[in-house]
C-alpha positions as CSV (number, residue, x, y, z in Angstrom):
1,X,139.7,149.5,194.0
2,X,137.7,148.4,190.9
3,X,138.9,145.4,189.0
4,X,140.8,146.3,185.9
5,X,139.9,144.6,182.6
6,X,137.3,142.0,183.8
7,X,137.1,139.8,180.7
8,X,133.3,139.7,180.7
9,X,133.1,143.5,180.9
10,X,135.7,143.9,178.1
11,X,133.8,141.5,175.9
12,X,130.5,143.4,176.5
13,X,132.1,146.8,175.6
14,X,134.0,145.2,172.6
15,X,130.6,144.2,171.2
16,X,129.2,147.7,171.8
17,X,132.2,149.3,170.1
18,X,131.8,146.9,167.2
19,X,128.1,147.9,167.0
20,X,129.1,151.6,167.1
21,X,131.6,151.2,164.2
22,X,129.1,149.3,162.1
23,X,126.3,151.9,162.7
24,X,128.8,154.7,161.9
25,X,129.9,153.1,158.7
26,X,126.2,152.5,157.6
27,X,125.1,156.0,158.9
28,X,122.4,154.4,161.1
29,X,121.5,157.5,163.0
30,X,118.9,156.0,165.3
31,X,121.4,153.3,166.4
32,X,124.1,155.9,167.0
33,X,121.7,158.1,169.0
34,X,120.7,155.0,171.1
35,X,124.4,154.3,171.9
36,X,124.8,157.7,173.5
37,X,123.6,158.4,177.0
38,X,120.4,160.5,176.7
39,X,121.2,163.4,179.0
40,X,122.7,166.8,179.3
41,X,125.9,165.3,180.8
42,X,126.9,163.7,177.5
43,X,129.7,165.4,175.6
44,X,131.2,164.8,172.2
45,X,134.1,166.8,170.9
46,X,134.5,166.3,167.2
47,X,137.0,167.3,164.6
48,X,135.2,170.6,164.1
49,X,132.5,170.8,166.7
50,X,131.9,170.8,170.5
51,X,128.6,169.2,171.4
52,X,127.0,169.3,174.8
53,X,124.1,167.0,175.7
54,X,122.4,164.2,173.7
55,X,120.2,166.6,171.9
56,X,123.1,168.6,170.3
57,X,124.8,165.3,169.4
58,X,121.7,164.0,167.7
59,X,121.1,167.3,165.8
60,X,124.7,167.2,164.6
61,X,124.3,163.7,163.2
62,X,121.1,164.6,161.4
63,X,122.6,167.7,159.8
64,X,125.7,165.9,158.5
65,X,125.1,165.1,154.9
66,X,126.2,161.5,154.1
67,X,127.3,160.6,157.6
68,X,130.8,160.1,158.8
69,X,133.5,159.7,156.1
70,X,134.4,156.0,155.6
71,X,137.3,154.8,157.8
72,X,139.4,151.9,158.7
73,X,140.2,151.1,162.3
74,X,144.0,150.7,162.8
75,X,144.2,150.0,166.5
76,X,141.7,149.7,169.4
77,X,142.3,149.5,173.1
78,X,139.5,148.7,175.5
79,X,140.0,149.2,179.2
80,X,137.3,148.2,181.7
81,X,137.4,150.1,185.0
82,X,135.3,147.8,187.1
83,X,132.0,146.4,185.9
84,X,130.2,149.6,184.9
85,X,132.7,151.9,183.2
86,X,135.1,151.4,180.3
87,X,137.1,153.4,177.8
88,X,137.5,152.7,174.1
89,X,140.4,154.4,172.4
90,X,141.1,153.8,168.7
91,X,143.2,155.1,165.8
92,X,141.6,155.2,162.4
93,X,142.4,156.4,158.9
94,X,139.7,157.8,156.6
95,X,139.4,156.1,153.2
96,X,141.7,157.9,150.7
97,X,143.3,160.0,153.4
98,X,146.7,160.1,154.9
99,X,146.0,161.6,158.3
100,X,145.5,159.4,161.4
101,X,142.4,160.0,163.4
102,X,141.9,159.3,167.1
103,X,138.7,158.5,168.9
104,X,138.2,158.2,172.7
105,X,134.9,157.1,174.3
106,X,133.9,156.6,177.9
107,X,131.1,154.0,178.2
108,X,128.9,153.5,181.3
109,X,126.5,150.7,182.2
110,X,123.0,152.1,182.6
111,X,119.6,150.4,183.3
112,X,119.2,150.5,179.4
113,X,122.6,148.9,178.7
114,X,126.0,150.4,177.8
115,X,126.1,154.0,176.7
116,X,128.7,156.6,175.6
117,X,128.8,159.5,178.0
118,X,131.9,161.2,176.6
119,X,133.6,161.1,173.2
120,X,136.4,162.9,171.5
121,X,137.4,162.6,167.8
122,X,140.5,164.3,166.4
123,X,142.8,164.2,163.4
124,X,146.6,164.4,163.7
125,X,148.5,166.8,161.5
126,X,149.4,165.4,158.1
127,X,153.0,164.4,158.1
128,X,153.2,162.9,154.6
């Protein structure tokens, strides 16, 4: 059974998640592209789109005017599943919004470093 939450692996993935959030906030498309696994296996389900493969994900980012809406991370949970797989789950709120968003990512260690191979973003119903 793989070790759960090896501190070194959690620290590595925490740094990658921080890099992702910074690149998202600054709309650094090349960095975001580089953080996703470059293959047809990669999936990203967004608020309004289902994207299959790294090419579709990259095309979506380039077509989105202004990048991702600014947001504030409310809570983040990182779980390492052994040394080579981890999940990052977070809650966020878009600036000026009332809805809570959720993001889940599965990260894998590759020969080129940590990469997102699956991601899901959703917004909860507005309860205000």
